[in-house]
Each structure stands twice: as C-alpha cells, then as structure tokens.
C-alpha positions as a Markdown table, in Angstrom:
| # | Residue | x | y | z |
|---|---|---|---|---|
| 1 | Met | -11.0 | 29.6 | 17.4 |
| 2 | Pro | -14.6 | 28.4 | 16.2 |
| 3 | Lys | -15.1 | 24.8 | 15.6 |
| 4 | Leu | -16.2 | 23.7 | 12.4 |
| 5 | Val | -18.6 | 21.3 | 13.2 |
| 6 | Asn | -20.3 | 21.4 | 9.7 |
| 7 | Leu | -17.7 | 21.0 | 7.7 |
| 8 | Lys | -18.1 | 18.1 | 5.0 |
| 9 | Ile | -14.9 | 18.4 | 3.2 |
| 10 | Leu | -11.3 | 19.1 | 4.4 |
| 11 | Ser | -8.3 | 19.1 | 2.0 |
| 12 | Leu | -5.0 | 18.9 | 3.4 |
| 13 | Gly | -2.8 | 17.7 | 1.1 |
| 14 | Arg | 0.9 | 18.5 | 0.6 |
| 15 | Asn | 1.2 | 19.4 | 4.7 |
| 16 | Lys | 3.7 | 17.1 | 5.9 |
| 17 | Leu | 1.3 | 15.9 | 8.5 |
| 18 | Arg | 2.4 | 13.0 | 10.6 |
| 19 | Asn | -0.9 | 11.9 | 12.3 |
| 20 | Leu | -4.9 | 12.4 | 12.1 |
| 21 | Lys | -5.2 | 13.1 | 15.8 |
| 22 | Tyr | -6.9 | 16.7 | 15.4 |
| 23 | Leu | -9.9 | 15.7 | 13.7 |
| 24 | Asp | -12.2 | 14.8 | 16.1 |
| 25 | Asp | -14.2 | 18.2 | 16.3 |
| 26 | Val | -15.1 | 17.2 | 12.6 |
| 27 | Ser | -15.5 | 13.6 | 12.6 |
| 28 | Ala | -19.7 | 13.9 | 13.1 |
| 29 | Thr | -19.7 | 15.7 | 10.0 |
| 30 | Leu | -16.5 | 15.0 | 7.8 |
| 31 | Glu | -17.6 | 13.3 | 4.2 |
| 32 | Cys | -14.1 | 13.9 | 2.5 |
| 33 | Leu | -10.9 | 13.9 | 3.5 |
| 34 | Trp | -8.0 | 14.6 | 1.1 |
| 35 | Val | -4.6 | 14.2 | 3.2 |
| 36 | Ser | -2.6 | 13.2 | -0.1 |
| 37 | Tyr | 1.0 | 14.1 | 0.0 |
| 38 | Asn | 1.9 | 13.7 | 3.4 |
| 39 | Gln | 3.9 | 11.9 | 6.2 |
| 40 | Leu | 1.2 | 9.6 | 7.2 |
| 41 | Glu | 2.4 | 6.2 | 8.7 |
| 42 | Arg | -0.8 | 5.2 | 10.4 |
| 43 | Leu | -4.7 | 5.5 | 10.0 |
| 44 | Asp | -5.3 | 6.4 | 13.6 |
| 45 | His | -8.1 | 8.9 | 14.6 |
| 46 | Leu | -10.6 | 8.0 | 11.8 |
| 47 | Ala | -13.0 | 5.4 | 13.4 |
| 48 | Asn | -15.4 | 7.7 | 14.7 |
| 49 | Met | -15.7 | 9.4 | 11.4 |
| 50 | Gln | -19.4 | 7.4 | 10.6 |
| 51 | Lys | -20.2 | 9.9 | 7.9 |
| 52 | Leu | -16.7 | 9.6 | 5.7 |
| 53 | His | -17.3 | 8.6 | 2.4 |
| 54 | Thr | -13.7 | 10.0 | 0.4 |
| 55 | Leu | -10.6 | 9.0 | 1.7 |
| 56 | Leu | -7.6 | 10.3 | -0.6 |
| 57 | Ile | -4.3 | 9.5 | 0.8 |
| 58 | Ala | -2.1 | 8.4 | -1.7 |
| 59 | Asn | 1.6 | 9.3 | -1.5 |
| 60 | Asn | 2.2 | 9.1 | 2.1 |
| 61 | Lys | 4.4 | 6.3 | 4.0 |
| 62 | Ile | 1.8 | 3.4 | 5.3 |
| 63 | Lys | 3.5 | 0.4 | 4.5 |
| 64 | Asn | 1.7 | -1.7 | 7.0 |
| 65 | Trp | -1.5 | -3.5 | 5.9 |
| 66 | Asp | -2.8 | -4.1 | 9.3 |
| 67 | Glu | -3.2 | 0.2 | 9.1 |
| 68 | Leu | -6.2 | -0.8 | 6.5 |
| 69 | Lys | -8.0 | -3.0 | 9.2 |
| 70 | Lys | -8.9 | 0.7 | 11.1 |
| 71 | Leu | -11.0 | 1.6 | 7.8 |
| 72 | Glu | -13.7 | -0.9 | 8.3 |
| 73 | Ala | -14.9 | 1.0 | 11.3 |
| 74 | Cys | -16.1 | 3.7 | 8.7 |
| 75 | Ser | -18.6 | 2.0 | 7.3 |
| 76 | Ala | -19.9 | 4.9 | 4.8 |
| 77 | Leu | -16.4 | 5.0 | 3.2 |
| 78 | Lys | -16.7 | 4.0 | -0.5 |
| 79 | Val | -13.9 | 5.6 | -1.8 |
| 80 | Val | -9.9 | 5.7 | -1.0 |
| 81 | Met | -6.9 | 6.2 | -2.7 |
| 82 | Phe | -3.8 | 4.9 | -1.7 |
| 83 | Ala | -1.5 | 4.8 | -4.9 |
| 84 | Gly | 2.2 | 5.9 | -3.6 |
| 85 | Asn | 2.3 | 4.2 | -0.2 |
| 86 | Pro | 4.8 | 1.5 | 0.4 |
| 87 | Ile | 1.8 | -1.2 | 1.0 |
| 88 | Tyr | 1.6 | -1.5 | -2.9 |
| 89 | Thr | 4.2 | -3.2 | -3.6 |
| 90 | Ala | 2.9 | -5.7 | -6.6 |
| 91 | Thr | 4.3 | -4.4 | -10.0 |
| 92 | Arg | 0.7 | -3.3 | -11.6 |
| 93 | Ile | -1.1 | -1.2 | -9.3 |
| 94 | Ser | -4.7 | -3.1 | -9.4 |
| 95 | Glu | -2.6 | -6.3 | -8.0 |
| 96 | Asn | -2.9 | -4.5 | -4.6 |
| 97 | Trp | -6.5 | -3.9 | -4.3 |
| 98 | Pro | -7.6 | -7.6 | -2.9 |
| 99 | Met | -5.8 | -6.6 | -0.1 |
| 100 | Val | -7.8 | -3.0 | 0.2 |
| 101 | Val | -11.2 | -4.6 | -0.1 |
| 102 | Arg | -9.7 | -7.7 | 2.4 |
| 103 | Arg | -9.0 | -5.5 | 5.2 |
| 104 | Ala | -12.1 | -3.1 | 4.3 |
| 105 | Pro | -15.0 | -4.8 | 2.7 |
| 106 | Gln | -17.1 | -1.5 | 1.9 |
| 107 | Ile | -15.3 | 0.0 | -0.5 |
| 108 | Asp | -16.6 | 0.3 | -4.2 |
| 109 | Ser | -13.7 | 2.2 | -5.5 |
| 110 | Ile | -10.0 | 2.0 | -5.4 |
| 111 | Asp | -7.0 | 4.6 | -7.0 |
| 112 | Gly | -9.8 | 5.8 | -9.1 |
| 113 | Thr | -11.3 | 2.1 | -10.5 |
| 114 | Met | -14.5 | 0.5 | -9.1 |
| 115 | Val | -14.2 | -2.3 | -7.7 |
| 116 | Ser | -14.7 | -5.6 | -9.6 |
| 117 | Ala | -16.5 | -8.8 | -9.1 |
| 118 | Gln | -13.2 | -10.5 | -9.9 |
| 119 | Thr | -11.5 | -8.7 | -7.0 |
| 120 | Arg | -14.2 | -9.0 | -4.4 |
| 121 | Thr | -13.4 | -13.0 | -5.2 |
| 122 | Glu | -9.7 | -12.6 | -4.9 |
| 123 | Ala | -9.9 | -10.8 | -1.4 |
| 124 | Glu | -12.2 | -13.2 | -0.2 |
| 125 | Ala | -9.4 | -15.9 | -1.0 |
| 126 | Leu | -7.4 | -13.7 | 0.7 |
| 127 | Asp | -8.2 | -15.3 | 4.1 |
| 128 | Trp | -4.8 | -17.4 | 4.7 |
| 129 | Leu | -3.6 | -14.2 | 5.3 |
| 130 | Met | -5.6 | -13.0 | 8.1 |
| 131 | Thr | -5.4 | -15.6 | 10.6 |
C-alpha cells in the first residue's frame, strides 16, 4: 500500500478508534484531523504534527486534563473541538475553555467559538492548577 505522504485532511470519525499511533506517515503534512465519536482517551502521537491546524476530537473519552498539555507541541494548532468528552464537567460548555487555553495557549477557536480576551485572562489565572 502506498504511503499517504501528502495527505492534508483526514477524517476518521465514528470508527471506534482507541489510539492514534498509526498517523506517523502523515505527520509531516496533516493539517486537519477529524477523530470525533471514537473511543480515544489519550492524545498521544500528535506531537510530531507540526502543520496540524484543526483537531476535531469531540465525543471521545478524554477524561484527564493533562492530556491537553500534549497539544502544546503542535504549534500550528489553532482550532479544536472537545465538546462531549468527560473532561468537560462544567455546566456551561464555555466554562471549560480556560482550562483548554491554559494547557494549549496557541488555540484560537474552541468548540466553534473564537477564544476571547476574557477566556485568556481566566486561563492565566489558573496558574495554581498547573503547579
């Protein structure tokens, strides 16, 4: 099977995936990854994706906020969707966004909404959580 060395957009939603370990062949070119509605608990194997701009990973099983720290290595990442994951425990979805920004400050859009200055300020105030 030929390698997909020039792939920019990959849609793997609704496939019961448990990990992302087979994405190395596309890590140099991938810009958009849709893996919503799977069984993912961890964000491993994304650190080498230097061109990844959009990560749609809603409705998975991510329950540990420390997983989001792994996204900091993806410097081009600007758009994420985490709605429907167990990490979101606040009543209103937007109350979770400072936690996302605190762990991946390069993010500009979360769950379809641009990150506001207020959200960034709230994220900076979360320093006590990061120690």
